[in-house]
MIMI-214818 format. One record per residue (C-alpha): residue in one letter; x negated, y, z negated; residue number from 1. Coordinates in steps of 0.5 Angstrom, whole numbers, plus 2048, in hexadecimal, padded with zeros to 3 digits. Example, Ala and Ser with C-alpha at 12.3 -4.5 7.8 and 13.67 -1.06 7.14 Angstrom:
<recs>
+------+-----+-----+-----+------+
: segu :   x :   y :   z : zado :
+------+-----+-----+-----+------+
:    A : 7E7 : 7F7 : 7F0 :    1 :
:    S : 7E5 : 7FE : 7F2 :    2 :
+------+-----+-----+-----+------+
</recs>
This chain:
<recs>
+------+-----+-----+-----+------+
: segu :   x :   y :   z : zado :
+------+-----+-----+-----+------+
:    F : 82A : 913 : 8F6 :    1 :
:    D : 823 : 915 : 8F4 :    2 :
:    A : 820 : 90F : 8F2 :    3 :
:    Q : 81A : 912 : 8EF :    4 :
:    Q : 81E : 917 : 8EB :    5 :
:    S : 822 : 912 : 8E8 :    6 :
:    Y : 81C : 90D : 8E6 :    7 :
:    G : 81C : 90C : 8DF :    8 :
:    S : 822 : 911 : 8DD :    9 :
:    M : 825 : 90D : 8D8 :   10 :
:    T : 81F : 90A : 8D5 :   11 :
:    Q : 81E : 90B : 8CE :   12 :
:    L : 817 : 90D : 8CC :   13 :
:    K : 817 : 907 : 8C7 :   14 :
:    H : 817 : 902 : 8CD :   15 :
:    I : 811 : 905 : 8D0 :   16 :
:    T : 80C : 907 : 8CA :   17 :
:    M : 806 : 904 : 8CD :   18 :
:    N : 807 : 909 : 8D3 :   19 :
:    D : 805 : 910 : 8D5 :   20 :
:    L : 809 : 915 : 8D8 :   21 :
:    S : 806 : 919 : 8DE :   22 :
:    F : 809 : 920 : 8DF :   23 :
:    E : 805 : 923 : 8E6 :   24 :
:    C : 807 : 92B : 8E7 :   25 :
:    Q : 809 : 92C : 8EE :   26 :
:    S : 808 : 934 : 8EC :   27 :
:    C : 801 : 934 : 8E9 :   28 :
:    G : 7FF : 92C : 8EA :   29 :
:    H : 7FE : 92B : 8E3 :   30 :
:    S : 7FE : 924 : 8E1 :   31 :
:    P : 7FE : 921 : 8DA :   32 :
:    L : 7FF : 91A : 8D8 :   33 :
:    I : 803 : 91A : 8D1 :   34 :
:    P : 804 : 914 : 8CD :   35 :
:    V : 80B : 912 : 8CC :   36 :
:    Q : 809 : 911 : 8C5 :   37 :
:    D : 808 : 919 : 8C4 :   38 :
:    M : 80F : 91A : 8C7 :   39 :
:    I : 812 : 915 : 8C3 :   40 :
:    R : 80F : 919 : 8BD :   41 :
:    L : 812 : 91F : 8C0 :   42 :
:    Y : 819 : 91C : 8C2 :   43 :
:    G : 81A : 916 : 8BF :   44 :
:    A : 81A : 90F : 8C1 :   45 :
:    E : 821 : 90E : 8C4 :   46 :
:    T : 820 : 914 : 8C9 :   47 :
:    T : 820 : 913 : 8D0 :   48 :
:    V : 81B : 914 : 8D5 :   49 :
:    D : 820 : 919 : 8D9 :   50 :
:    H : 821 : 91D : 8D2 :   51 :
:    V : 819 : 91E : 8D2 :   52 :
:    R : 819 : 920 : 8D9 :   53 :
:    A : 81E : 925 : 8D9 :   54 :
:    K : 81B : 928 : 8D3 :   55 :
:    A : 814 : 928 : 8D6 :   56 :
:    R : 811 : 92F : 8D8 :   57 :
:    C : 809 : 930 : 8DB :   58 :
:    S : 805 : 932 : 8D5 :   59 :
:    S : 801 : 936 : 8DA :   60 :
:    C : 805 : 93A : 8DE :   61 :
:    G : 80C : 939 : 8DB :   62 :
:    Q : 810 : 936 : 8E1 :   63 :
:    K : 815 : 930 : 8E1 :   64 :
:    T : 813 : 92D : 8E8 :   65 :
:    F : 80F : 927 : 8E7 :   66 :
:    E : 80E : 920 : 8EA :   67 :
:    F : 80F : 91B : 8E4 :   68 :
:    R : 80D : 914 : 8E3 :   69 :
:    I : 80D : 90F : 8DE :   70 :
:    V : 806 : 90C : 8DE :   71 :
:    Y : 804 : 905 : 8DB :   72 :
:    R : 7FE : 906 : 8D6 :   73 :
:    G : 7F9 : 900 : 8D7 :   74 :
:    G : 7F5 : 8FC : 8DC :   75 :
:    S : 7F7 : 8F9 : 8E2 :   76 :
:    Y : 7F5 : 8F3 : 8DF :   77 :
:    D : 7FA : 8F3 : 8D9 :   78 :
:    A : 800 : 8F4 : 8DF :   79 :
:    L : 7FD : 8EE : 8E3 :   80 :
:    I : 7FD : 8EA : 8DC :   81 :
:    G : 804 : 8EC : 8DA :   82 :
:    A : 806 : 8EB : 8E1 :   83 :
:    A : 803 : 8E3 : 8E1 :   84 :
:    N : 806 : 8E2 : 8DB :   85 :
:    T : 80D : 8E4 : 8DD :   86 :
:    K : 80C : 8DF : 8E3 :   87 :
:    M : 80A : 8D9 : 8DF :   88 :
:    N : 810 : 8DA : 8DA :   89 :
:    G : 814 : 8D9 : 8E0 :   90 :
:    E : 817 : 8E0 : 8E0 :   91 :
:    V : 817 : 8E4 : 8E6 :   92 :
+------+-----+-----+-----+------+
</recs>
């Protein structure tokens, strides 16, 4: 079981609209950050991250071998405030 490979596989794009998708080509090193909103316009909000990853191809060299990540778009301050609010509301 590869935890990194399965990360986000069933996540629908509509649930991560404020994020970017990072694809780092293992062949040429090209590493774009693509806003999830762009992928929603292309594939639809119900589409899963796994579907987008399966369709991806490097725009520089055409290869399909890449390192993939979902990247939170925002500052660390925003993340800390969100975590603090969650704890204050009694959620864990």
